Backbone as JSON Lines, residues from 0, in Angstrom:
{"i":0,"aa":"X","n":[2.08,-3.23,2.13],"ca":[1.62,-1.98,2.69],"c":[2.7,-1.38,3.6]}
{"i":1,"aa":"X","n":[3.49,-2.24,4.2],"ca":[4.56,-1.77,5.07],"c":[5.6,-0.97,4.28]}
{"i":2,"aa":"X","n":[5.83,-1.37,3.03],"ca":[6.78,-0.64,2.19],"c":[6.28,0.78,1.94]}
{"i":3,"aa":"X","n":[4.99,0.92,1.65],"ca":[4.43,2.25,1.4],"c":[4.49,3.13,2.64]}
{"i":4,"aa":"X","n":[4.21,2.54,3.79],"ca":[4.25,3.33,5.03],"c":[5.68,3.74,5.36]}
{"i":5,"aa":"X","n":[6.64,2.85,5.13],"ca":[8.05,3.19,5.34],"c":[8.49,4.29,4.37]}
{"i":6,"aa":"X","n":[8.05,4.18,3.14],"ca":[8.37,5.22,2.16],"c":[7.75,6.55,2.55]}
{"i":7,"aa":"X","n":[6.58,6.53,3.17],"ca":[5.96,7.78,3.61],"c":[6.75,8.44,4.73]}
{"i":8,"aa":"X","n":[7.36,7.65,5.59],"ca":[8.19,8.23,6.65],"c":[9.34,9.0,6.03]}
{"i":9,"aa":"X","n":[10.04,8.39,5.08],"ca":[11.17,9.06,4.44],"c":[10.71,10.23,3.57]}
{"i":10,"aa":"X","n":[9.57,10.08,2.92],"ca":[9.06,11.19,2.11],"c":[8.65,12.36,2.99]}
{"i":11,"aa":"X","n":[8.09,12.09,4.13],"ca":[7.72,13.17,5.05],"c":[8.95,13.92,5.54]}
{"i":12,"aa":"X","n":[10.01,13.18,5.82],"ca":[11.24,13.84,6.26],"c":[11.86,14.67,5.14]}
{"i":13,"aa":"X","n":[11.78,14.19,3.91],"ca":[12.35,14.93,2.78],"c":[11.53,16.18,2.47]}
{"i":14,"aa":"X","n":[10.23,16.13,2.67],"ca":[9.36,17.28,2.39],"c":[9.3,18.28,3.53]}
{"i":15,"aa":"X","n":[9.83,17.93,4.66],"ca":[9.65,18.73,5.87],"c":[10.08,20.19,5.73]}
{"i":16,"aa":"X","n":[11.29,20.5,5.25],"ca":[11.64,21.93,5.16],"c":[10.8,22.68,4.13]}
{"i":17,"aa":"X","n":[10.39,22.02,3.07],"ca":[9.58,22.68,2.05],"c":[8.16,22.93,2.56]}
{"i":18,"aa":"X","n":[7.6,21.97,3.27],"ca":[6.27,22.16,3.86],"c":[6.3,23.27,4.89]}
{"i":19,"aa":"X","n":[7.38,23.31,5.68],"ca":[7.49,24.34,6.71],"c":[7.58,25.73,6.1]}
{"i":20,"aa":"X","n":[8.43,25.89,5.08],"ca":[8.54,27.21,4.45],"c":[7.24,27.59,3.74]}
{"i":21,"aa":"X","n":[6.55,26.61,3.16],"ca":[5.26,26.9,2.51],"c":[4.24,27.4,3.53]}
{"i":22,"aa":"X","n":[4.21,26.75,4.69],"ca":[3.25,27.18,5.71],"c":[3.6,28.54,6.28]}
{"i":23,"aa":"X","n":[4.9,28.84,6.38],"ca":[5.29,30.17,6.85],"c":[4.92,31.25,5.84]}
{"i":24,"aa":"X","n":[5.07,30.95,4.56],"ca":[4.68,31.91,3.52],"c":[3.17,32.11,3.53]}
{"i":25,"aa":"X","n":[2.41,31.03,3.77],"ca":[0.96,31.16,3.84],"c":[0.51,32.02,5.02]}
{"i":26,"aa":"X","n":[1.37,32.13,6.04],"ca":[1.06,33.0,7.18],"c":[1.65,34.39,7.0]}
{"i":27,"aa":"X","n":[2.03,34.73,5.76],"ca":[2.56,36.05,5.39],"c":[3.91,36.35,6.01]}
{"i":28,"aa":"X","n":[4.71,35.35,6.24],"ca":[6.1,35.53,6.67],"c":[6.99,35.31,5.46]}
{"i":29,"aa":"X","n":[7.34,36.41,4.79],"ca":[8.07,36.28,3.54],"c":[9.59,36.32,3.73]}
{"i":30,"aa":"X","n":[10.07,37.02,4.73],"ca":[11.51,37.09,5.0],"c":[11.83,36.04,6.07]}
{"i":31,"aa":"X","n":[12.13,34.84,5.61],"ca":[12.3,33.71,6.52],"c":[13.78,33.31,6.57]}
{"i":32,"aa":"X","n":[14.3,33.21,7.77],"ca":[15.67,32.73,7.95],"c":[15.65,31.21,8.01]}
{"i":33,"aa":"X","n":[16.77,30.64,7.65],"ca":[16.88,29.18,7.63],"c":[16.74,28.58,9.03]}
{"i":34,"aa":"X","n":[17.21,29.29,10.04],"ca":[17.1,28.78,11.41],"c":[15.64,28.69,11.84]}
{"i":35,"aa":"X","n":[14.81,29.63,11.37],"ca":[13.38,29.6,11.7],"c":[12.71,28.42,11.01]}
{"i":36,"aa":"X","n":[13.09,28.16,9.77],"ca":[12.52,27.02,9.04],"c":[12.86,25.72,9.75]}
{"i":37,"aa":"X","n":[14.12,25.56,10.15],"ca":[14.52,24.31,10.81],"c":[13.88,24.16,12.19]}
{"i":38,"aa":"X","n":[13.73,25.29,12.92],"ca":[13.07,25.21,14.24],"c":[11.62,24.79,14.09]}
{"i":39,"aa":"X","n":[10.91,25.39,13.13],"ca":[9.51,25.03,12.91],"c":[9.39,23.63,12.32]}
{"i":40,"aa":"X","n":[10.35,23.21,11.51],"ca":[10.34,21.84,11.0],"c":[10.5,20.84,12.13]}
{"i":41,"aa":"X","n":[11.34,21.19,13.1],"ca":[11.54,20.31,14.26],"c":[10.23,20.17,15.04]}
{"i":42,"aa":"X","n":[9.5,21.26,15.19],"ca":[8.23,21.2,15.91],"c":[7.15,20.48,15.11]}
{"i":43,"aa":"X","n":[7.23,20.53,13.8],"ca":[6.17,19.97,12.98],"c":[6.42,18.59,12.42]}
{"i":44,"aa":"X","n":[7.53,17.95,12.8],"ca":[7.87,16.66,12.2],"c":[6.85,15.58,12.57]}
{"i":45,"aa":"X","n":[6.43,15.53,13.8],"ca":[5.48,14.49,14.22],"c":[4.1,14.69,13.59]}
{"i":46,"aa":"X","n":[3.52,15.9,13.62],"ca":[2.22,16.07,12.97],"c":[2.25,15.81,11.46]}
{"i":47,"aa":"X","n":[3.33,16.22,10.81],"ca":[3.42,16.0,9.36],"c":[3.51,14.51,9.04]}
{"i":48,"aa":"X","n":[4.34,13.78,9.79],"ca":[4.45,12.34,9.55],"c":[3.15,11.63,9.89]}
{"i":49,"aa":"X","n":[2.5,12.06,10.96],"ca":[1.22,11.44,11.32],"c":[0.18,11.68,10.24]}
{"i":50,"aa":"X","n":[0.16,12.9,9.7],"ca":[-0.79,13.22,8.63],"c":[-0.53,12.35,7.39]}
{"i":51,"aa":"X","n":[0.72,12.27,6.96],"ca":[1.05,11.51,5.76],"c":[0.81,10.02,5.93]}
{"i":52,"aa":"X","n":[1.23,9.47,7.05],"ca":[1.07,8.03,7.27],"c":[-0.4,7.67,7.45]}
{"i":53,"aa":"X","n":[-1.14,8.5,8.16],"ca":[-2.57,8.24,8.34],"c":[-3.3,8.31,7.01]}
{"i":54,"aa":"X","n":[-2.97,9.33,6.2],"ca":[-3.61,9.46,4.9],"c":[-3.29,8.25,4.02]}
{"i":55,"aa":"X","n":[-2.02,7.84,3.97],"ca":[-1.63,6.7,3.12],"c":[-2.28,5.41,3.61]}
{"i":56,"aa":"X","n":[-2.35,5.19,4.91],"ca":[-2.95,3.96,5.4],"c":[-4.45,3.93,5.12]}
{"i":57,"aa":"X","n":[-5.13,5.07,5.2],"ca":[-6.56,5.11,4.88],"c":[-6.77,4.83,3.39]}
{"i":58,"aa":"X","n":[-5.98,5.48,2.53],"ca":[-6.14,5.3,1.09],"c":[-5.83,3.86,0.69]}
{"i":59,"aa":"X","n":[-4.69,3.33,1.15],"ca":[-4.34,1.96,0.76],"c":[-5.25,0.93,1.4]}
{"i":60,"aa":"X","n":[-5.66,1.17,2.63],"ca":[-6.59,0.25,3.28],"c":[-7.92,0.18,2.55]}
{"i":61,"aa":"X","n":[-8.42,1.33,2.13],"ca":[-9.66,1.37,1.35],"c":[-9.49,0.67,0.01]}
{"i":62,"aa":"X","n":[-8.36,0.93,-0.64],"ca":[-8.11,0.31,-1.95],"c":[-8.04,-1.21,-1.83]}
{"i":63,"aa":"X","n":[-7.26,-1.7,-0.87],"ca":[-7.1,-3.15,-0.75],"c":[-8.36,-3.84,-0.25]}
{"i":64,"aa":"X","n":[-9.17,-3.15,0.53],"ca":[-10.4,-3.79,1.03],"c":[-11.51,-3.79,-0.01]}
{"i":65,"aa":"X","n":[-11.45,-2.9,-0.99],"ca":[-12.52,-2.83,-1.98],"c":[-12.12,-3.4,-3.34]}
{"i":66,"aa":"X","n":[-10.88,-3.83,-3.5],"ca":[-10.42,-4.34,-4.78],"c":[-10.2,-5.84,-4.7]}
{"i":67,"aa":"X","n":[-10.72,-6.55,-5.68],"ca":[-10.47,-7.98,-5.78],"c":[-9.16,-8.17,-6.53]}
{"i":68,"aa":"X","n":[-8.11,-8.5,-5.79],"ca":[-6.78,-8.59,-6.4],"c":[-6.66,-9.83,-7.26]}
{"i":69,"aa":"X","n":[-7.29,-10.92,-6.87],"ca":[-7.21,-12.15,-7.64],"c":[-8.17,-12.06,-8.82]}
{"i":70,"aa":"X","n":[-7.64,-12.21,-10.01],"ca":[-8.45,-12.07,-11.21],"c":[-8.56,-13.44,-11.87]}
{"i":71,"aa":"X","n":[-9.78,-13.93,-12.02],"ca":[-10.02,-15.22,-12.66],"c":[-10.96,-15.0,-13.83]}
{"i":72,"aa":"X","n":[-10.43,-14.76,-15.01],"ca":[-11.33,-14.56,-16.15],"c":[-12.02,-15.86,-16.53]}
{"i":73,"aa":"X","n":[-13.25,-15.77,-16.9],"ca":[-14.03,-16.94,-17.33],"c":[-13.96,-17.04,-18.85]}
{"i":74,"aa":"X","n":[-13.75,-18.23,-19.34],"ca":[-13.73,-18.45,-20.77],"c":[-15.16,-18.44,-21.32]}
{"i":75,"aa":"X","n":[-15.31,-17.95,-22.53],"ca":[-16.62,-17.92,-23.15],"c":[-17.06,-19.34,-23.5]}
{"i":76,"aa":"X","n":[-16.11,-20.17,-23.92],"ca":[-16.39,-21.56,-24.28],"c":[-15.53,-22.46,-23.4]}
{"i":77,"aa":"X","n":[-16.01,-23.66,-23.14],"ca":[-15.22,-24.61,-22.37],"c":[-14.15,-25.23,-23.28]}
{"i":78,"aa":"X","n":[-13.17,-25.87,-22.68],"ca":[-12.09,-26.48,-23.46],"c":[-12.61,-27.56,-24.41]}
{"i":79,"aa":"X","n":[-13.54,-28.43,-23.98],"ca":[-14.06,-29.41,-24.95],"c":[-14.78,-28.75,-26.13]}
{"i":80,"aa":"X","n":[-15.5,-27.64,-25.89],"ca":[-16.16,-26.94,-26.99],"c":[-15.13,-26.35,-27.96]}
{"i":81,"aa":"X","n":[-14.06,-25.81,-27.43],"ca":[-13.0,-25.25,-28.28],"c":[-12.37,-26.35,-29.12]}
{"i":82,"aa":"X","n":[-12.13,-27.5,-28.52],"ca":[-11.55,-28.63,-29.25],"c":[-12.49,-29.09,-30.37]}
{"i":83,"aa":"X","n":[-13.79,-29.07,-30.09],"ca":[-14.77,-29.45,-31.11],"c":[-14.79,-28.43,-32.26]}
{"i":84,"aa":"X","n":[-14.74,-27.13,-31.95],"ca":[-14.66,-26.11,-32.99],"c":[-13.44,-26.32,-33.86]}
{"i":85,"aa":"X","n":[-12.31,-26.62,-33.23],"ca":[-11.07,-26.84,-33.98],"c":[-11.18,-28.06,-34.88]}
{"i":86,"aa":"X","n":[-11.81,-29.14,-34.38],"ca":[-11.97,-30.35,-35.17],"c":[-12.85,-30.09,-36.4]}
{"i":87,"aa":"X","n":[-13.95,-29.34,-36.19],"ca":[-14.85,-29.03,-37.3],"c":[-14.15,-28.16,-38.33]}
{"i":88,"aa":"X","n":[-13.4,-27.15,-37.91],"ca":[-12.7,-26.27,-38.86],"c":[-11.63,-27.03,-39.64]}
{"i":89,"aa":"X","n":[-10.94,-27.93,-38.97],"ca":[-9.93,-28.73,-39.69],"c":[-10.58,-29.65,-40.72]}
{"i":90,"aa":"X","n":[-11.78,-30.15,-40.36],"ca":[-12.5,-31.0,-41.31],"c":[-12.96,-30.2,-42.53]}
{"i":91,"aa":"X","n":[-13.19,-28.89,-42.34],"ca":[-13.58,-28.03,-43.45],"c":[-12.38,-27.57,-44.29]}
{"i":92,"aa":"X","n":[-11.17,-27.88,-43.84],"ca":[-9.98,-27.56,-44.63],"c":[-9.18,-26.37,-44.12]}
{"i":93,"aa":"X","n":[-9.55,-25.78,-42.99],"ca":[-8.79,-24.65,-42.45],"c":[-7.54,-25.18,-41.74]}
{"i":94,"aa":"X","n":[-6.46,-24.42,-41.81],"ca":[-5.24,-24.77,-41.11],"c":[-5.15,-23.88,-39.87]}
{"i":95,"aa":"X","n":[-5.53,-24.39,-38.72],"ca":[-5.58,-23.61,-37.49],"c":[-4.38,-23.83,-36.58]}
{"i":96,"aa":"X","n":[-3.29,-24.27,-37.12],"ca":[-2.13,-24.48,-36.27],"c":[-1.43,-23.15,-36.01]}
{"i":97,"aa":"X","n":[-0.88,-22.99,-34.85],"ca":[-0.16,-21.78,-34.52],"c":[1.29,-22.04,-34.74]}
């Protein structure tokens, strides 16, 4: 989980100028200078990272707490039953070798 949270920090930093320009466009600021984008990105870095890391930790925490990671499939027949089936088939003339 630490790897995902670390990746979210770097992803948040990479998305920062794009998120900032998107939010400025949503506020009807269409003629945006690069200095304004970087200034607003500087102000929004902590909330954006907090949002992304909080969201990822909630999603992964829920996934890991509700998912049984260890998978133990149950056999339909026990090993002695399988050996008996094989013995009977060989006695009938079938070649069951792999």
